[in-house]
C-alpha positions, -999 to +999 in steps of 0.1 A: +935-143-135+926-145-171+898-169-183+902-184-216+887-213-234+911-239-220+907-226-184+869-228-186+871-263-199+893-274-171+870-258-144+839-274-158+857-307-159+867-303-123+831-295-111+817-324-132+842-347-115+832-335-081+795-339-089+802-375-099+817-381-066+783-371-047+760-399-038+722-399-045+713-393-008+735-362-007+717-348-037+683-354-020+694-337+012+706-307-008+673-304-027+652-307+005+673-281+023+668-257-006+630-263-006+628-256+032+648-224+028+625-213+000+594-220+021+608-201+050+617-172+028+582-171+013+566-171+048+589-145+062+590-122+033+552-122+023+532-091+032+510-093+063+472-092+056+455-059+065+424-065+088+391-053+074+379-020+088+345-022+105+318+004+095+312+031+121+276+038+130+260+062+154+236+046+179+214+056+207+191+037+231+154+034+226+136+059+247+106+050+270+085+081+277+050+095+280+043+106+245+018+135+239+000+133+206-013+165+191-035+175+162-034+209+144-064+226+131-076+261+119-098+277+146-119+309+149-121+330+181-157+337+193-168+359+222-184+341+251-213+365+248-222+387+219-253+408+224-270+431+199-285+462+214-317+469+196-345+495+200-377+477+212-399+508+208-403+532+179-391+568+184-364+593+176-330+587+192-324+616+217-291+607+234-261+584+234-245+580+269-213+561+262-179+563+245-176+539+215-152+510+220-150+513+258-158+489+285-193+492+299-211+477+329-242+456+331-273+479+335-255+510+322-277+533+302-266+535+266-293+553+246-324+575+252-353+573+228-379+601+229-402+591+258-430+617+256-455+595+238-449+565+260-450+587+292-484+600+280-496+565+276-485+557+312-504+587+325-535+576+306-532+541+319-529+554+354-561+575+350-580+545+336-569+525+366-581+552+390-614+553+372-618+516+373-610+515+410-636+542+417-662+523+399-653+491+417-656+509+450-691+522+441-701+488+429-690+473+462-710+498+482-741+492+461-738+455+467-733+460+504-766+480+505-786+456+484-777+424+502-793+434+536-824+447+518-827+414+499-824+395+532-853+416+545-873+410+513-871+447+506-851+441+473-857+415+446-834+387+435-829+406+403-816+437+422-791+415+440-779+398+409-774+431+391-754+444+421-732+414+422-726+415+384-717+452+385-692+446+413-675+417+396-673+436+363-658+466+381-632+444+397-623+429+363-619+464+349-595+472+377-574+442+368-574+451+331-564+487+339-535+475+361-523+453+333-525+482+308-505+504+332-479+477+337-476+474+299-474+511+294-447+515+321-427+486+305-429+502+271-418+535+286-388+518+302-377+506+268-370+542+258-340+540+282-318+514+265-294+496+290-267+471+285-277+435+295-241+425+301-207+439+309-182+441+280-168+462+252-193+481+231-190+488+194-195+520+175-231+532+173-252+521+143-277+550+145-271+588+148-289+611+172-322+621+157-327+589+137-360+572+138-354+538+154-375+509+165-399+486+147-405+510+118-369+522+116-334+510+123-335+487+153-298+477+157-281+504+178-248+488+188-233+455+199-217+445+232-190+418+234-180+400+265-145+385+258-130+380+293-134+344+283-135+333+246-146+303+227-124+286+201-143+268+173-125+243+150-134+212+130-119+177+133-120+149+107-140+118+113-107+099+113-095+118+143-127+111+160-124+073+154-088+073+166-099+091+198-127+066+204-102+038+199-082+052+228-113+058+249-109+096+246-143+113+245-138+149+235-160+173+254-165+149+283-145+149+315-130+116+325-118+110+361-099+079+351-074+100+330-046+120+345-050+146+316-077+164+298-078+174+261-066+210+260-057+234+232-031+261+226-035+288+200-010+307+179-011+345+178-008+366+147+030+372+153+036+334+154+040+333+192+020+309+214-008+323+236+003+315+272-031+303+284-045+268+277-081+261+269-101+230+277-124+213+252-159+215+266-181+205+236-179+182+206-207+180+180-224+145+182-227+143+144-205+147+114-212+173+087-219+152+056-207+181+033-172+184+048-168+151+066-158+169+098-174+176+132-173+208+153-153+210+185-153+239+209-128+249+237-131+276+263-101+298+270-095+326+295-087+360+279-082+384+309-061+409+289-083+407+258-054+397+236-076+373+216-101+392+195-135+377+185-137+369+149-100+363+143-086+330+129-058+311+146-038+279+145-052+254+171-030+227+186-051+200+204-038+174+228-055+142+214-039+115+235-011+107+259+007+073+254+022+063+287+055+045+286+056+045+248+087+034+228+100+064+209+127+066+183+140+094+160+124+096+126+158+094+110+163+059+123+133+045+102+140+031+068+109+027+046+107+002+018+079-017+000+079-044+025+074-020+054+094+000+078+125-014+095+153-003+119+188-016+123+192-029+159+227-034+174+230-065+195+254-067+225+280-084+203+280-053+179+262-073+152+234-054+135+199-069+130+174-057+104+142-054+124+108-047+108+086-026+131+051-012+133+051+025+135+025+048+153+019+085+155+047+110+148+057+135+175+078+163+162+110+146+150+102+113+167+079+085+161+062+059+183+069+022+177+039+001+183+056-033+179+090-047+171+113-030+196+121-034+233+128-004+255+164-016+264+177-020+228+201+002+209+193+013+174+214+028+145+204+064+138+232+074+114+253+053+090+227+026+082+231+031+044+263+009+045+248-019+066+233-053+059+217-078+082+243-097+103+272-073+097+295-065+126+300-027+133+318-002+154+294+020+174+297+055+186+271+075+206+249+097+184+260+128+203+298+125+197+318+142+170+326+107+155+290+108+142+303+128+112+322+097+101+290+077+100+275+100+073 
């Protein structure tokens, strides 16, 4: 079929004629139907809304545990006993009867000082004592003869008084001579130098033939008893106040506690010495120059691993918080207003909770106020959170934790 101008005019006239034949109501129905069809098409064909994705956070429950609080200090090892062996009498050193650096027993002979002079003095004191005793015996016999004569009026009162005085003087000479002999024998014994304790002995400080004693070199060697050692270290006055606030008196045993302040020390290779030491002394006053006070602990050293004089790192148990609320350090957010934690409620809505923090324990921290022991906290992924936000939670030890970073 070919469309020309005449044909188009005829068609338009035909449609116009049909339109004239439609009533007003029919036109309204057509328009309403078209509108309904358009609305249905819009509803059916519009894109469905994509639901918002909840942020994923790693959570873990608040822990309730007995928290041990430690302090770290620099300490110095000291022998339980450190004795200097000195010459108490003057003379030439004749002999040394030990091997340097070895373990010696109490009472073992270490040095011999030339005893000839002091032995001669002992002999002289013995002779003086024998002479005094002889004179005392004679004076006693004289007195025993005079007294009966005096009673018979054959001797005067003066004779009796002289006899009594001579006897008492002779007895006093005996006592003096005995004291001189004791002193001479004691001085002679000092020529044999013995160890007052058991322990390890140092190298000798004087060679054989050296003049030692009051007029010469007196220090011969030192003996160290280190089966048990003492560890000295200093604490700050702040540590002391914190201990007092918790009723922990360092250096004093407390039967009300289930624990005692103990220390561990670090060896030179970085390992920890396997034996613990108990604090047995704390200085009652603070050094005004350093603001610290001295503390001492006693520690067994059966294998002599700890050497007197060496410095070491000391770790001291300061306190034990029983049933303390503990959270990881990484869960704490610090800002000017204080420290807070995001707490996840049972409906998975997070709450920004300000808390009061306490001492740190390795990678954890004690919460003094603001948390309950049965709550869950956000440990990773909190940087995308705000108060009142709903979240998706995963345990902190699952692989999904990576998505929370």
